[in-house]
C-alpha positions as protocol buffer text, in pm:
chain_id: "A"
residue {
  index: 1
  type: MET
  ca { x: -939 y: 2385 z: 241 }
}
residue {
  index: 2
  type: ARG
  ca { x: -584 y: 2275 z: 171 }
}
residue {
  index: 3
  type: TYR
  ca { x: -477 y: 1939 z: 37 }
}
residue {
  index: 4
  type: PHE
  ca { x: -144 y: 1766 z: -24 }
}
residue {
  index: 5
  type: ILE
  ca { x: -126 y: 1570 z: -347 }
}
residue {
  index: 6
  type: TYR
  ca { x: 131 y: 1290 z: -384 }
}
residue {
  index: 7
  type: LEU
  ca { x: 244 y: 1213 z: -736 }
}
residue {
  index: 8
  type: SER
  ca { x: 519 y: 1066 z: -953 }
}
residue {
  index: 9
  type: TYR
  ca { x: 625 y: 1154 z: -1303 }
}
residue {
  index: 10
  type: ASP
  ca { x: 861 y: 1077 z: -1587 }
}
residue {
  index: 11
  type: GLY
  ca { x: 1031 y: 1409 z: -1657 }
}
residue {
  index: 12
  type: ALA
  ca { x: 1149 y: 1333 z: -2013 }
}
residue {
  index: 13
  type: ARG
  ca { x: 870 y: 1532 z: -2180 }
}
residue {
  index: 14
  type: TYR
  ca { x: 871 y: 1827 z: -1940 }
}
residue {
  index: 15
  type: HIS
  ca { x: 1074 y: 2143 z: -1883 }
}
residue {
  index: 16
  type: GLY
  ca { x: 1091 y: 2057 z: -1515 }
}
residue {
  index: 17
  type: TRP
  ca { x: 829 y: 2099 z: -1244 }
}
residue {
  index: 18
  type: GLN
  ca { x: 801 y: 2479 z: -1249 }
}
residue {
  index: 19
  type: ILE
  ca { x: 575 y: 2660 z: -1497 }
}
residue {
  index: 20
  type: GLN
  ca { x: 787 y: 2796 z: -1783 }
}
residue {
  index: 21
  type: PRO
  ca { x: 705 y: 3057 z: -2047 }
}
residue {
  index: 22
  type: ASN
  ca { x: 860 y: 2851 z: -2327 }
}
residue {
  index: 23
  type: GLY
  ca { x: 778 y: 2489 z: -2250 }
}
residue {
  index: 24
  type: ILE
  ca { x: 537 y: 2248 z: -2086 }
}
residue {
  index: 25
  type: SER
  ca { x: 585 y: 2172 z: -1715 }
}
residue {
  index: 26
  type: VAL
  ca { x: 443 y: 1920 z: -1468 }
}
residue {
  index: 27
  type: GLN
  ca { x: 302 y: 2201 z: -1251 }
}
residue {
  index: 28
  type: GLU
  ca { x: 110 y: 2344 z: -1547 }
}
residue {
  index: 29
  type: VAL
  ca { x: -38 y: 2010 z: -1653 }
}
residue {
  index: 30
  type: LEU
  ca { x: -142 y: 1918 z: -1298 }
}
residue {
  index: 31
  type: GLY
  ca { x: -292 y: 2263 z: -1230 }
}
residue {
  index: 32
  type: LYS
  ca { x: -500 y: 2250 z: -1547 }
}
residue {
  index: 33
  type: ALA
  ca { x: -625 y: 1899 z: -1464 }
}
residue {
  index: 34
  type: LEU
  ca { x: -731 y: 2000 z: -1112 }
}
residue {
  index: 35
  type: SER
  ca { x: -899 y: 2316 z: -1241 }
}
residue {
  index: 36
  type: THR
  ca { x: -1095 y: 2115 z: -1498 }
}
residue {
  index: 37
  type: LEU
  ca { x: -1209 y: 1844 z: -1256 }
}
residue {
  index: 38
  type: LEU
  ca { x: -1294 y: 2079 z: -967 }
}
residue {
  index: 39
  type: HIS
  ca { x: -1452 y: 2347 z: -1190 }
}
residue {
  index: 40
  type: GLU
  ca { x: -1257 y: 2632 z: -1030 }
}
residue {
  index: 41
  type: PRO
  ca { x: -915 y: 2792 z: -1083 }
}
residue {
  index: 42
  type: ILE
  ca { x: -654 y: 2584 z: -898 }
}
residue {
  index: 43
  type: GLU
  ca { x: -290 y: 2669 z: -842 }
}
residue {
  index: 44
  type: VAL
  ca { x: -52 y: 2399 z: -721 }
}
residue {
  index: 45
  type: THR
  ca { x: 265 y: 2462 z: -522 }
}
residue {
  index: 46
  type: GLY
  ca { x: 535 y: 2195 z: -530 }
}
residue {
  index: 47
  type: ALA
  ca { x: 778 y: 2084 z: -261 }
}
residue {
  index: 48
  type: GLY
  ca { x: 1061 y: 2195 z: -487 }
}
residue {
  index: 49
  type: ARG
  ca { x: 1171 y: 2243 z: -845 }
}
residue {
  index: 50
  type: THR
  ca { x: 1299 y: 1959 z: -1057 }
}
residue {
  index: 51
  type: ASP
  ca { x: 1497 y: 2060 z: -1366 }
}
residue {
  index: 52
  type: THR
  ca { x: 1422 y: 1971 z: -1726 }
}
residue {
  index: 53
  type: GLY
  ca { x: 1417 y: 1595 z: -1777 }
}
residue {
  index: 54
  type: VAL
  ca { x: 1443 y: 1509 z: -1405 }
}
residue {
  index: 55
  type: ASN
  ca { x: 1202 y: 1247 z: -1272 }
}
residue {
  index: 56
  type: ALA
  ca { x: 1011 y: 1209 z: -947 }
}
residue {
  index: 57
  type: SER
  ca { x: 917 y: 879 z: -789 }
}
residue {
  index: 58
  type: LEU
  ca { x: 759 y: 1097 z: -519 }
}
residue {
  index: 59
  type: MET
  ca { x: 667 y: 1464 z: -546 }
}
residue {
  index: 60
  type: VAL
  ca { x: 435 y: 1647 z: -308 }
}
residue {
  index: 61
  type: ALA
  ca { x: 235 y: 1958 z: -394 }
}
residue {
  index: 62
  type: HIS
  ca { x: -44 y: 2147 z: -222 }
}
residue {
  index: 63
  type: PHE
  ca { x: -355 y: 2318 z: -354 }
}
residue {
  index: 64
  type: ASP
  ca { x: -649 y: 2505 z: -207 }
}
residue {
  index: 65
  type: THR
  ca { x: -1011 y: 2448 z: -298 }
}
residue {
  index: 66
  type: THR
  ca { x: -1352 y: 2557 z: -175 }
}
residue {
  index: 67
  type: GLN
  ca { x: -1474 y: 2198 z: -199 }
}
residue {
  index: 68
  type: GLU
  ca { x: -1450 y: 1895 z: 25 }
}
residue {
  index: 69
  type: VAL
  ca { x: -1244 y: 1652 z: -181 }
}
residue {
  index: 70
  type: ASN
  ca { x: -1320 y: 1282 z: -149 }
}
residue {
  index: 71
  type: GLY
  ca { x: -1107 y: 976 z: -216 }
}
residue {
  index: 72
  type: GLN
  ca { x: -1218 y: 962 z: -579 }
}
residue {
  index: 73
  type: LEU
  ca { x: -1009 y: 1263 z: -685 }
}
residue {
  index: 74
  type: ALA
  ca { x: -686 y: 1063 z: -725 }
}
residue {
  index: 75
  type: TYR
  ca { x: -871 y: 809 z: -939 }
}
residue {
  index: 76
  type: ARG
  ca { x: -1031 y: 1081 z: -1153 }
}
residue {
  index: 77
  type: LEU
  ca { x: -699 y: 1264 z: -1197 }
}
residue {
  index: 78
  type: ASN
  ca { x: -524 y: 947 z: -1309 }
}
residue {
  index: 79
  type: LYS
  ca { x: -787 y: 893 z: -1579 }
}
residue {
  index: 80
  type: PHE
  ca { x: -750 y: 1256 z: -1691 }
}
residue {
  index: 81
  type: LEU
  ca { x: -371 y: 1305 z: -1676 }
}
residue {
  index: 82
  type: PRO
  ca { x: -121 y: 1174 z: -1934 }
}
residue {
  index: 83
  type: GLN
  ca { x: 51 y: 840 z: -1877 }
}
residue {
  index: 84
  type: ASP
  ca { x: 375 y: 1000 z: -1754 }
}
residue {
  index: 85
  type: ILE
  ca { x: 211 y: 1162 z: -1447 }
}
residue {
  index: 86
  type: ALA
  ca { x: 55 y: 942 z: -1179 }
}
residue {
  index: 87
  type: ILE
  ca { x: -129 y: 1043 z: -860 }
}
residue {
  index: 88
  type: SER
  ca { x: -91 y: 814 z: -559 }
}
residue {
  index: 89
  type: SER
  ca { x: -305 y: 1000 z: -302 }
}
residue {
  index: 90
  type: VAL
  ca { x: -467 y: 1327 z: -196 }
}
residue {
  index: 91
  type: ARG
  ca { x: -465 y: 1415 z: 176 }
}
residue {
  index: 92
  type: LYS
  ca { x: -632 y: 1698 z: 362 }
}
residue {
  index: 93
  type: VAL
  ca { x: -387 y: 1903 z: 569 }
}
residue {
  index: 94
  type: LYS
  ca { x: -394 y: 2200 z: 803 }
}
residue {
  index: 95
  type: ASP
  ca { x: -450 y: 2539 z: 642 }
}
residue {
  index: 96
  type: ASP
  ca { x: -94 y: 2653 z: 713 }
}
residue {
  index: 97
  type: ALA
  ca { x: 72 y: 2335 z: 581 }
}
residue {
  index: 98
  type: HIS
  ca { x: 305 y: 2413 z: 290 }
}
residue {
  index: 99
  type: ALA
  ca { x: 443 y: 2156 z: 47 }
}
residue {
  index: 100
  type: ARG
  ca { x: 775 y: 2340 z: 23 }
}
residue {
  index: 101
  type: PHE
  ca { x: 831 y: 2522 z: 351 }
}
residue {
  index: 102
  type: SER
  ca { x: 688 y: 2256 z: 583 }
}
residue {
  index: 103
  type: ALA
  ca { x: 913 y: 1980 z: 446 }
}
residue {
  index: 104
  type: THR
  ca { x: 1184 y: 1862 z: 686 }
}
residue {
  index: 105
  type: SER
  ca { x: 1389 y: 1660 z: 436 }
}
residue {
  index: 106
  type: ARG
  ca { x: 1413 y: 1562 z: 73 }
}
residue {
  index: 107
  type: THR
  ca { x: 1584 y: 1259 z: -80 }
}
residue {
  index: 108
  type: TYR
  ca { x: 1717 y: 1217 z: -433 }
}
residue {
  index: 109
  type: HIS
  ca { x: 1847 y: 910 z: -613 }
}
residue {
  index: 110
  type: TYR
  ca { x: 2091 y: 920 z: -903 }
}
residue {
  index: 111
  type: TYR
  ca { x: 2160 y: 609 z: -1113 }
}
residue {
  index: 112
  type: VAL
  ca { x: 2486 y: 524 z: -1290 }
}
residue {
  index: 113
  type: ILE
  ca { x: 2532 y: 217 z: -1506 }
}
residue {
  index: 114
  type: THR
  ca { x: 2868 y: 77 z: -1616 }
}
residue {
  index: 115
  type: ALA
  ca { x: 2749 y: -121 z: -1922 }
}
residue {
  index: 116
  type: LYS
  ca { x: 2477 y: -117 z: -2186 }
}
residue {
  index: 117
  type: SER
  ca { x: 2124 y: -157 z: -2048 }
}
residue {
  index: 118
  type: PRO
  ca { x: 1772 y: -143 z: -2197 }
}
residue {
  index: 119
  type: PHE
  ca { x: 1685 y: 94 z: -1911 }
}
residue {
  index: 120
  type: GLU
  ca { x: 1949 y: 348 z: -2010 }
}
residue {
  index: 121
  type: PRO
  ca { x: 1693 y: 631 z: -2047 }
}
residue {
  index: 122
  type: TYR
  ca { x: 1672 y: 630 z: -1665 }
}
residue {
  index: 123
  type: ALA
  ca { x: 2043 y: 599 z: -1586 }
}
residue {
  index: 124
  type: TYR
  ca { x: 2372 y: 761 z: -1679 }
}
residue {
  index: 125
  type: ARG
  ca { x: 2601 y: 522 z: -1865 }
}
residue {
  index: 126
  type: PHE
  ca { x: 2960 y: 590 z: -1760 }
}
residue {
  index: 127
  type: PRO
  ca { x: 3212 y: 384 z: -1958 }
}
residue {
  index: 128
  type: GLN
  ca { x: 3526 y: 451 z: -1750 }
}
residue {
  index: 129
  type: PRO
  ca { x: 3617 y: 239 z: -1443 }
}
residue {
  index: 130
  type: LEU
  ca { x: 3502 y: 400 z: -1117 }
}
residue {
  index: 131
  type: ASP
  ca { x: 3629 y: 357 z: -761 }
}
residue {
  index: 132
  type: PHE
  ca { x: 3303 y: 371 z: -566 }
}
residue {
  index: 133
  type: GLU
  ca { x: 3483 y: 323 z: -235 }
}
residue {
  index: 134
  type: LYS
  ca { x: 3670 y: 650 z: -291 }
}
residue {
  index: 135
  type: MET
  ca { x: 3351 y: 814 z: -409 }
}
residue {
  index: 136
  type: ASN
  ca { x: 3188 y: 721 z: -80 }
}
residue {
  index: 137
  type: GLU
  ca { x: 3486 y: 858 z: 113 }
}
residue {
  index: 138
  type: ALA
  ca { x: 3444 y: 1186 z: -73 }
}
residue {
  index: 139
  type: ALA
  ca { x: 3067 y: 1182 z: -15 }
}
residue {
  index: 140
  type: ASN
  ca { x: 3129 y: 1149 z: 361 }
}
residue {
  index: 141
  type: THR
  ca { x: 3309 y: 1485 z: 358 }
}
residue {
  index: 142
  type: LEU
  ca { x: 2983 y: 1656 z: 261 }
}
residue {
  index: 143
  type: PHE
  ca { x: 2866 y: 1623 z: 622 }
}
residue {
  index: 144
  type: ASP
  ca { x: 3143 y: 1859 z: 733 }
}
residue {
  index: 145
  type: TYR
  ca { x: 3001 y: 2156 z: 541 }
}
residue {
  index: 146
  type: ILE
  ca { x: 2682 y: 2360 z: 515 }
}
residue {
  index: 147
  type: ASP
  ca { x: 2767 y: 2610 z: 236 }
}
residue {
  index: 148
  type: PHE
  ca { x: 2736 y: 2439 z: -103 }
}
residue {
  index: 149
  type: THR
  ca { x: 2784 y: 2738 z: -333 }
}
residue {
  index: 150
  type: SER
  ca { x: 3029 y: 2529 z: -538 }
}
residue {
  index: 151
  type: PHE
  ca { x: 2745 y: 2296 z: -637 }
}
residue {
  index: 152
  type: SER
  ca { x: 2479 y: 2558 z: -701 }
}
residue {
  index: 153
  type: LYS
  ca { x: 2356 y: 2693 z: -1031 }
}
residue {
  index: 154
  type: LEU
  ca { x: 2481 y: 3049 z: -1077 }
}
residue {
  index: 155
  type: HIS
  ca { x: 2261 y: 3357 z: -1043 }
}
residue {
  index: 156
  type: THR
  ca { x: 1969 y: 3200 z: -858 }
}
residue {
  index: 157
  type: ASP
  ca { x: 1729 y: 3397 z: -640 }
}
residue {
  index: 158
  type: VAL
  ca { x: 1789 y: 3208 z: -312 }
}
residue {
  index: 159
  type: LYS
  ca { x: 1895 y: 3402 z: -1 }
}
residue {
  index: 160
  type: THR
  ca { x: 2137 y: 3138 z: 127 }
}
residue {
  index: 161
  type: ASN
  ca { x: 2336 y: 2847 z: -14 }
}
residue {
  index: 162
  type: ASN
  ca { x: 2341 y: 2666 z: 321 }
}
residue {
  index: 163
  type: CYS
  ca { x: 2201 y: 2312 z: 336 }
}
residue {
  index: 164
  type: ARG
  ca { x: 2225 y: 2037 z: 597 }
}
residue {
  index: 165
  type: ILE
  ca { x: 2310 y: 1706 z: 432 }
}
residue {
  index: 166
  type: MET
  ca { x: 2198 y: 1407 z: 640 }
}
residue {
  index: 167
  type: HIS
  ca { x: 2286 y: 1115 z: 412 }
}
residue {
  index: 168
  type: ALA
  ca { x: 2505 y: 1066 z: 105 }
}
residue {
  index: 169
  type: GLU
  ca { x: 2605 y: 721 z: -16 }
}
residue {
  index: 170
  type: TRP
  ca { x: 2670 y: 508 z: -325 }
}
residue {
  index: 171
  type: THR
  ca { x: 2522 y: 156 z: -316 }
}
residue {
  index: 172
  type: GLN
  ca { x: 2536 y: -118 z: -579 }
}
residue {
  index: 173
  type: VAL
  ca { x: 2189 y: -233 z: -686 }
}
residue {
  index: 174
  type: SER
  ca { x: 2292 y: -472 z: -966 }
}
residue {
  index: 175
  type: PRO
  ca { x: 2616 y: -593 z: -1128 }
}
residue {
  index: 176
  type: ILE
  ca { x: 2614 y: -289 z: -1360 }
}
residue {
  index: 177
  type: LYS
  ca { x: 2403 y: -35 z: -1168 }
}
residue {
  index: 178
  type: TRP
  ca { x: 2488 y: 199 z: -880 }
}
residue {
  index: 179
  type: GLN
  ca { x: 2256 y: 430 z: -688 }
}
residue {
  index: 180
  type: PHE
  ca { x: 2361 y: 752 z: -520 }
}
residue {
  index: 181
  type: THR
  ca { x: 2125 y: 849 z: -238 }
}
residue {
  index: 182
  type: ILE
  ca { x: 2140 y: 1196 z: -87 }
}
residue {
  index: 183
  type: THR
  ca { x: 1912 y: 1346 z: 179 }
}
residue {
  index: 184
  type: ALA
  ca { x: 1913 y: 1707 z: 300 }
}
residue {
  index: 185
  type: ASP
  ca { x: 1683 y: 1962 z: 456 }
}
residue {
  index: 186
  type: ARG
  ca { x: 1693 y: 2156 z: 127 }
}
residue {
  index: 187
  type: PHE
  ca { x: 1874 y: 2150 z: -206 }
}
residue {
  index: 188
  type: LEU
  ca { x: 2006 y: 2425 z: -433 }
}
residue {
  index: 189
  type: ARG
  ca { x: 1932 y: 2443 z: -805 }
}
residue {
  index: 190
  type: ASN
  ca { x: 2140 y: 2179 z: -988 }
}
residue {
  index: 191
  type: MET
  ca { x: 2308 y: 2076 z: -660 }
}
residue {
  index: 192
  type: VAL
  ca { x: 2267 y: 1698 z: -680 }
}
residue {
  index: 193
  type: ARG
  ca { x: 2378 y: 1675 z: -1042 }
}
residue {
  index: 194
  type: ALA
  ca { x: 2685 y: 1890 z: -970 }
}
residue {
  index: 195
  type: ILE
  ca { x: 2778 y: 1680 z: -664 }
}
residue {
  index: 196
  type: VAL
  ca { x: 2743 y: 1358 z: -864 }
}
residue {
  index: 197
  type: GLY
  ca { x: 2951 y: 1495 z: -1150 }
}
residue {
  index: 198
  type: THR
  ca { x: 3229 y: 1594 z: -910 }
}
residue {
  index: 199
  type: LEU
  ca { x: 3215 y: 1259 z: -729 }
}
residue {
  index: 200
  type: LEU
  ca { x: 3257 y: 1085 z: -1065 }
}
residue {
  index: 201
  type: ASP
  ca { x: 3576 y: 1287 z: -1112 }
}
residue {
  index: 202
  type: VAL
  ca { x: 3695 y: 1140 z: -781 }
}
residue {
  index: 203
  type: GLY
  ca { x: 3591 y: 790 z: -889 }
}
residue {
  index: 204
  type: ARG
  ca { x: 3787 y: 806 z: -1215 }
}
residue {
  index: 205
  type: GLY
  ca { x: 4096 y: 946 z: -1047 }
}
residue {
  index: 206
  type: VAL
  ca { x: 4083 y: 1304 z: -1175 }
}
residue {
  index: 207
  type: LEU
  ca { x: 4032 y: 1444 z: -823 }
}
residue {
  index: 208
  type: THR
  ca { x: 4160 y: 1336 z: -483 }
}
residue {
  index: 209
  type: ILE
  ca { x: 3937 y: 1343 z: -176 }
}
residue {
  index: 210
  type: GLU
  ca { x: 4133 y: 1641 z: -47 }
}
residue {
  index: 211
  type: GLN
  ca { x: 4075 y: 1823 z: -376 }
}
residue {
  index: 212
  type: PHE
  ca { x: 3704 y: 1745 z: -343 }
}
residue {
  index: 213
  type: ARG
  ca { x: 3712 y: 1920 z: -4 }
}
residue {
  index: 214
  type: GLU
  ca { x: 3895 y: 2216 z: -154 }
}
residue {
  index: 215
  type: ILE
  ca { x: 3625 y: 2253 z: -420 }
}
residue {
  index: 216
  type: ILE
  ca { x: 3356 y: 2284 z: -152 }
}
residue {
  index: 217
  type: GLU
  ca { x: 3566 y: 2533 z: 45 }
}
residue {
  index: 218
  type: LYS
  ca { x: 3628 y: 2754 z: -261 }
}
residue {
  index: 219
  type: LYS
  ca { x: 3253 y: 2828 z: -287 }
}
residue {
  index: 220
  type: ASP
  ca { x: 3299 y: 2860 z: -662 }
}
residue {
  index: 221
  type: ARG
  ca { x: 3079 y: 2667 z: -907 }
}
residue {
  index: 222
  type: CYS
  ca { x: 3347 y: 2689 z: -1177 }
}
residue {
  index: 223
  type: SER
  ca { x: 3582 y: 2476 z: -967 }
}
residue {
  index: 224
  type: ALA
  ca { x: 3343 y: 2180 z: -940 }
}
residue {
  index: 225
  type: GLY
  ca { x: 3277 y: 1907 z: -1194 }
}
residue {
  index: 226
  type: THR
  ca { x: 3032 y: 1905 z: -1482 }
}
residue {
  index: 227
  type: SER
  ca { x: 2666 y: 1846 z: -1398 }
}
residue {
  index: 228
  type: VAL
  ca { x: 2551 y: 1500 z: -1497 }
}
residue {
  index: 229
  type: PRO
  ca { x: 2242 y: 1450 z: -1718 }
}
residue {
  index: 230
  type: GLY
  ca { x: 1901 y: 1494 z: -1556 }
}
residue {
  index: 231
  type: ASN
  ca { x: 1739 y: 1178 z: -1695 }
}
residue {
  index: 232
  type: ALA
  ca { x: 1904 y: 961 z: -1427 }
}
residue {
  index: 233
  type: LEU
  ca { x: 1793 y: 1179 z: -1134 }
}
residue {
  index: 234
  type: PHE
  ca { x: 1483 y: 1101 z: -927 }
}
residue {
  index: 235
  type: LEU
  ca { x: 1325 y: 1297 z: -645 }
}
residue {
  index: 236
  type: ALA
  ca { x: 1253 y: 997 z: -423 }
}
residue {
  index: 237
  type: ASN
  ca { x: 1108 y: 1113 z: -91 }
}
residue {
  index: 238
  type: ILE
  ca { x: 991 y: 1417 z: 106 }
}
residue {
  index: 239
  type: THR
  ca { x: 916 y: 1412 z: 479 }
}
residue {
  index: 240
  type: TYR
  ca { x: 681 y: 1628 z: 685 }
}
residue {
  index: 241
  type: PRO
  ca { x: 587 y: 1662 z: 1054 }
}
residue {
  index: 242
  type: ASP
  ca { x: 301 y: 1431 z: 1145 }
}
residue {
  index: 243
  type: ASN
  ca { x: 101 y: 1714 z: 1300 }
}
residue {
  index: 244
  type: LEU
  ca { x: 29 y: 1864 z: 956 }
}
residue {
  index: 245
  type: PHE
  ca { x: -222 y: 1584 z: 905 }
}
residue {
  index: 246
  type: ASP
  ca { x: -382 y: 1587 z: 1254 }
}
residue {
  index: 247
  type: LEU
  ca { x: -716 y: 1746 z: 1164 }
}
């Protein structure tokens, strides 16, 4: 039987979601917890990879088990897992449902603050003045493209760098805090952090909107801006077709 597990985590202590040979990952910790509680080897497959230090206010993963899982599993996992990983629910799904390949969209949030804040571990403090109106104009140009090689980590194993971006916008959430929301059908490794870093170059006047377009069209990662730190990035939502849950 296959189940979707919905969770959130603070990524500060982890080398990302994916199991790594040289560091602890969220996938490893969750898999070990499920294996211990269900008394059988359990492998978990996530909806995507988050990089080292990146957070998730919502991640979805799937796992298979020979057992009928009841509503107590989320409660038992939360007692077993460390404080920085929290399970919100476990839902039975169809056998062919896949946390990664069945997803229709993913949404990320990135937080920038313009002054000192006690919550700085979860935001990127940027001291220079930023023109968020221009940054939104530049973000709107993302809808005109599908190939985002310029914002992809080099030498990855993906077959295509094409993504369909559905939403990209900066909104002010407090006098000193701005949130960048971006939704797409899929994301490349490091893509959101590279987009944000390049948009910040627009906001501080280093790049024009036309130059931002040219960077995308070059399909060259070296032409784009520096990737921003991962601590301010949150995987915020993942959507699936309703029929995956119609059992």
